[in-house]
C-alpha positions, 0 to 999 in steps of 0.5 A: 798670304803666308802659310800660317794665314792659309793655314787659318782658313783651311783648318776647319775644312775637315772636322772631328766627328763625335764618334762616341768612343770617349763618352766623358770628353765631348768635343768642342764646337770648333772641333766639330766644326766641318766646312767641307762635310768631311770628317777625319774618322771616315778616312780609316778605321784607326782614326778614333777619338778613343785611339788619340785619347789613349796614345796622346802624351798627357797622361792625366788629361781634362777635357779642355786639355784634350780638345786643345790637343785635337785643335793643335793636331789639326793645325799642324797637319793643315800647316804641314800639307801647305809645307809639303805642297808650296816650297815658298812661305806664302800662297796666292790667295785666290786658290783658297778663295775659289779652290779650298776643296782642292786641299781636303784629301791631303789634309785627311790623308795627313791626319791618318798618318800622324794619328797612326804614327802616334799609335805605333810610337806610344810607349805606354805598355798597357796600350801596346799590349792592348793594340798587339803586334798584329794590329801594329803591323796591319796599321804599318802596312796600311800606311806604308805599302805601294801597289805594283804600278802605283802610277795606275792610281789614276784609274777609278778605285785603284788608288785605294789599293795603295798605302796612305802615304803614297795616296798623300803624295799623289794628293800633294802633286794633284794640288801642285799640277792644279796650280802650277808649280809653285816650288819653281815660281809663283803664278798669278792666278784668276778663276779663268786661268785656273780653269785653263790650267786644269784643262791643260794638265788633265785635272778632270781625271776620273780619280780627281 
């Protein structure tokens, strides 16, 4: 299937939790939908509905427009993950049929990056003043920092000492290792072949 078709399957893997930070803008059922039971707000404290509301580009926005904006953010994030993981514009559909959970971490981390960049690049002076340089500096550090030995990420809990962007890169690497390097070739994947491939590449490491 094409990456666009794959995006339509994965787009509701992770949902938006109604975190009550914007009481006047209830979330639509599609935005609340989480096939995995995971929510974007759980990945980083900067990811809140209020922060997105404050920094999104439409200065006067209504409930319908805001829900559409959240839907579009999620669609763009999922499509970006697929584009980053697979060079070609198609992916074997069996990957999504048998292993949709393999994309959850990358999708969640990519959303943190997108929301953080939205916050760090806002031009609304009242919002900039409210966040302050200290908050923005810490957020930038959380996203882009690197640990002294990033290859130790395979050890339990060590990945949390790394920046979000580095963790995202490792999540993409995990996807590529699980399903073969599709940047070079497409493999015919059956359930048995995937299991064998997983064992050969050691994807059952503790950090997976």
